[in-house]
Backbone as CSV, one residue per row, in Angstrom:
resi,resn,N_x,N_y,N_z,CA_x,CA_y,CA_z,C_x,C_y,C_z
1,MET,-2.915,22.712,-23.654,-3.291,22.562,-22.267,-3.838,21.161,-22.009
2,LEU,-4.502,20.592,-22.997,-5.055,19.257,-22.838,-3.941,18.219,-22.697
3,ALA,-2.857,18.413,-23.456,-1.725,17.482,-23.353,-1.088,17.559,-21.965
4,SER,-1.018,18.752,-21.391,-0.448,18.907,-20.052,-1.338,18.253,-19.004
5,LEU,-2.646,18.375,-19.180,-3.573,17.722,-18.261,-3.438,16.197,-18.366
6,ALA,-3.295,15.706,-19.591,-3.086,14.270,-19.781,-1.783,13.826,-19.125
7,LEU,-0.756,14.667,-19.192,0.521,14.352,-18.553,0.350,14.230,-17.035
8,LEU,-0.341,15.195,-16.431,-0.567,15.142,-14.979,-1.369,13.910,-14.586
9,LEU,-2.414,13.627,-15.343,-3.234,12.451,-15.037,-2.458,11.161,-15.286
10,GLY,-1.568,11.174,-16.274,-0.728,10.009,-16.533,0.204,9.710,-15.372
11,TYR,0.818,10.752,-14.820,1.683,10.548,-13.654,0.870,10.058,-12.460
12,GLN,-0.357,10.567,-12.318,-1.204,10.090,-11.224,-1.542,8.616,-11.425
13,LEU,-1.828,8.235,-12.654,-2.144,6.836,-12.950,-0.940,5.934,-12.675
14,VAL,0.238,6.354,-13.115,1.448,5.561,-12.868,1.678,5.417,-11.359
15,GLY,1.494,6.499,-10.624,1.647,6.442,-9.173,0.654,5.483,-8.541
16,GLU,-0.570,5.488,-9.031,-1.595,4.585,-8.499,-1.248,3.130,-8.795
17,VAL,-0.769,2.867,-10.005,-0.379,1.508,-10.374,0.785,1.031,-9.501
18,VAL,1.781,1.900,-9.303,2.940,1.544,-8.472,2.492,1.272,-7.029
19,ALA,1.640,2.139,-6.494,1.184,1.977,-5.112,0.425,0.665,-4.923
20,ARG,-0.413,0.318,-5.880,-1.201,-0.918,-5.754,-0.347,-2.151,-6.031
21,ALA,0.551,-2.050,-7.025,1.381,-3.209,-7.377,2.338,-3.571,-6.249
22,LEU,2.886,-2.565,-5.588,3.838,-2.808,-4.506,3.184,-2.813,-3.131
23,ASN,1.845,-2.620,-3.099,1.085,-2.600,-1.854,1.677,-1.601,-0.861
24,LEU,1.917,-0.384,-1.351,2.526,0.662,-0.520,1.458,1.408,0.280
25,PRO,1.792,1.888,1.472,0.829,2.660,2.261,0.742,4.125,1.824
26,ILE,1.458,4.487,0.769,1.474,5.867,0.259,0.441,5.966,-0.859
27,PRO,-0.394,7.012,-0.862,-1.391,7.155,-1.930,-0.728,7.285,-3.306
28,GLY,-1.374,6.711,-4.309,-0.858,6.749,-5.667,-0.611,8.149,-6.199
29,PRO,-1.530,9.101,-5.978,-1.279,10.454,-6.472,-0.024,11.093,-5.862
30,VAL,0.305,10.739,-4.630,1.526,11.276,-4.011,2.753,10.692,-4.709
31,ILE,2.707,9.402,-4.999,3.818,8.775,-5.722,3.943,9.393,-7.112
32,GLY,2.804,9.598,-7.776,2.823,10.235,-9.092,3.406,11.634,-9.041
33,MET,3.061,12.389,-7.997,3.590,13.738,-7.852,5.100,13.709,-7.643
34,LEU,5.574,12.743,-6.863,7.018,12.622,-6.647,7.739,12.225,-7.935
35,LEU,7.121,11.355,-8.728,7.711,10.989,-10.019,7.751,12.187,-10.966
36,LEU,6.694,12.989,-10.960,6.681,14.205,-11.774,7.764,15.170,-11.311
37,LEU,7.905,15.326,-10.004,8.950,16.195,-9.469,10.325,15.718,-9.904
38,LEU,10.558,14.422,-9.812,11.839,13.863,-10.238,12.089,14.136,-11.723
39,THR,11.052,13.960,-12.540,11.173,14.240,-13.971,11.513,15.705,-14.219
40,LEU,10.846,16.596,-13.519,11.097,18.028,-13.715,12.490,18.423,-13.228
41,ILE,12.966,17.788,-12.168,14.327,18.064,-11.684,15.342,17.610,-12.730
42,ILE,15.117,16.439,-13.311,16.039,15.927,-14.329,16.025,16.832,-15.569
43,ARG,14.828,17.287,-15.976,14.713,18.169,-17.140,15.280,19.555,-16.873
44,GLY,15.244,19.973,-15.639,15.747,21.298,-15.287,14.676,22.359,-15.179
45,GLN,13.556,22.174,-15.839,12.448,23.122,-15.750,11.184,22.470,-16.292
46,ALA,10.059,23.090,-15.984,8.780,22.581,-16.480,8.520,23.172,-17.867
47,PRO,7.925,22.392,-18.758,7.548,22.943,-20.064,6.528,24.070,-19.888
48,GLU,6.532,25.007,-20.787,5.646,26.179,-20.678,4.164,25.795,-20.595
49,PRO,3.661,24.839,-21.400,2.237,24.476,-21.258,1.909,23.907,-19.871
50,LEU,2.837,23.165,-19.290,2.620,22.620,-17.949,2.611,23.739,-16.906
51,LYS,3.454,24.738,-17.106,3.452,25.892,-16.193,2.116,26.620,-16.251
52,ARG,1.595,26.818,-17.473,0.309,27.520,-17.619,-0.825,26.726,-16.972
53,LEU,-0.847,25.418,-17.222,-1.894,24.583,-16.622,-1.800,24.593,-15.103
54,SER,-0.603,24.489,-14.581,-0.411,24.505,-13.121,-0.902,25.813,-12.526
55,HIS,-0.611,26.912,-13.221,-1.066,28.220,-12.732,-2.596,28.275,-12.716
56,GLU,-3.223,27.782,-13.780,-4.691,27.780,-13.842,-5.293,26.903,-12.737
57,LEU,-4.719,25.735,-12.513,-5.234,24.846,-11.469,-5.080,25.467,-10.081
58,LEU,-3.955,26.110,-9.846,-3.725,26.729,-8.535,-4.666,27.902,-8.285
59,GLN,-5.064,28.600,-9.349,-6.006,29.713,-9.171,-7.366,29.219,-8.683
60,HIS,-7.718,27.986,-9.010,-9.027,27.438,-8.641,-8.918,26.331,-7.601
61,LEU,-7.803,26.272,-6.893,-7.569,25.205,-5.918,-8.633,25.173,-4.823
62,ALA,-9.095,26.321,-4.391,-10.086,26.371,-3.308,-11.369,25.631,-3.689
63,LEU,-11.720,25.630,-4.976,-12.938,24.936,-5.408,-12.841,23.432,-5.202
64,LEU,-11.629,22.899,-5.190,-11.466,21.459,-5.016,-11.781,21.019,-3.590
65,PHE,-11.807,21.945,-2.647,-12.113,21.602,-1.259,-13.607,21.660,-0.972
66,VAL,-14.393,22.204,-1.881,-15.830,22.330,-1.659,-16.497,20.961,-1.493
67,PRO,-16.249,19.969,-2.373,-16.912,18.666,-2.170,-16.563,18.019,-0.832
68,ALA,-15.314,18.142,-0.401,-14.935,17.561,0.890,-15.668,18.264,2.032
69,GLY,-15.754,19.573,1.966,-16.460,20.333,2.999,-17.937,19.994,3.047
70,VAL,-18.549,19.847,1.883,-19.964,19.478,1.817,-20.165,18.072,2.391
71,GLY,-19.239,17.162,2.088,-19.332,15.804,2.615,-19.243,15.777,4.126
72,ILE,-18.351,16.590,4.672,-18.217,16.651,6.134,-19.487,17.191,6.765
73,ILE,-20.045,18.239,6.172,-21.275,18.818,6.723,-22.439,17.842,6.577
74,ALA,-22.529,17.190,5.414,-23.647,16.273,5.167,-23.597,15.059,6.088
75,HIS,-22.409,14.605,6.442,-22.268,13.394,7.253,-21.737,13.694,8.656
76,PHE,-21.975,14.904,9.142,-21.438,15.302,10.438,-21.940,14.407,11.563
77,GLN,-23.217,14.025,11.535,-23.756,13.176,12.602,-23.068,11.818,12.619
78,LEU,-22.776,11.268,11.452,-22.065,9.994,11.388,-20.638,10.148,11.932
79,LEU,-19.976,11.224,11.549,-18.625,11.475,12.055,-18.639,11.661,13.574
80,GLN,-19.657,12.346,14.052,-19.777,12.573,15.485,-20.037,11.246,16.216
81,ALA,-20.843,10.384,15.629,-21.134,9.088,16.250,-19.884,8.213,16.309
82,GLU,-18.995,8.388,15.369,-17.752,7.607,15.327,-16.611,8.310,16.069
83,ASP,-16.897,9.379,16.782,-15.911,10.169,17.525,-14.841,10.782,16.627
84,VAL,-15.181,11.052,15.385,-14.240,11.705,14.475,-14.437,13.214,14.520
85,ALA,-15.649,13.659,14.786,-15.965,15.080,14.746,-15.364,15.848,15.918
86,ASP,-15.097,15.197,17.032,-14.549,15.864,18.213,-13.095,15.440,18.391
87,PRO,-12.153,16.359,18.210,-10.736,15.979,18.319,-10.336,15.540,19.719
88,ARG,-11.147,15.859,20.716,-10.809,15.474,22.093,-11.372,14.111,22.465
89,ALA,-12.172,13.511,21.555,-12.797,12.220,21.855,-11.820,11.084,21.586
90,GLY,-12.145,9.918,22.122,-11.332,8.735,21.853,-10.539,8.294,23.061
91,ASP,-9.753,7.264,22.854,-8.990,6.669,23.947,-7.701,7.419,24.247
92,GLN,-7.182,8.159,23.303,-5.906,8.854,23.475,-6.163,10.349,23.686
93,PRO,-6.254,10.802,24.932,-6.494,12.239,25.162,-5.263,13.054,24.779
94,TYR,-5.506,14.298,24.455,-4.402,15.204,24.152,-3.595,15.457,25.418
95,PRO,-2.292,15.646,25.290,-1.492,15.936,26.482,-1.915,17.269,27.097
96,ASP,-1.774,17.363,28.380,-2.126,18.571,29.115,-0.925,19.515,29.108
97,PRO,-0.961,20.574,28.259,0.216,21.434,28.146,0.517,22.210,29.423
98,GLY,-0.512,22.526,30.201,-0.287,23.295,31.426,0.002,22.430,32.631
99,GLY,-0.312,21.151,32.553,-0.082,20.233,33.657,-1.050,20.411,34.808
100,ASP,-2.119,21.220,34.602,-3.044,21.500,35.698,-4.374,20.786,35.543
101,GLY,-4.524,19.959,34.467,-5.757,19.224,34.263,-6.852,20.032,33.616
102,ALA,-6.622,21.319,33.347,-7.647,22.162,32.732,-7.680,21.926,31.209
103,VAL,-8.844,22.095,30.639,-9.006,21.967,29.190,-8.407,23.202,28.544
104,ASP,-7.611,22.977,27.496,-7.006,24.093,26.764,-8.118,24.885,26.066
105,GLU,-8.192,26.166,26.325,-9.229,27.005,25.746,-9.150,27.070,24.225
106,GLY,-7.952,26.875,23.643,-7.792,26.950,22.206,-8.543,25.859,21.469
107,LEU,-8.843,24.728,22.106,-9.556,23.652,21.461,-11.039,23.959,21.288
108,ASP,-11.570,24.870,22.088,-12.992,25.172,22.039,-13.343,26.192,20.967
109,ARG,-12.380,26.761,20.307,-12.685,27.789,19.298,-13.051,27.203,17.986
């Protein structure tokens, strides 16, 4: 399992190097994931240890969102001050789907 984790991190590292070397607007981990996908397509299937590791990671995927959620809650006032916390704020208002100028009730939920 450790070798499979090293493989995943290696592809992420290669993607990061490619993204920075070519000054691409695509995040390195996305490039690494695409390279891994290409490798798996060429091989025809994923090795069994990689399948097991992927299954284990997917079972705990929700835990990876906890730090981001905590960061949003901890810095909510800063996000609100920068008009990031309110999707209706900013210079570009959302289009009026009804054409009547009323605020869409779905945004308030």
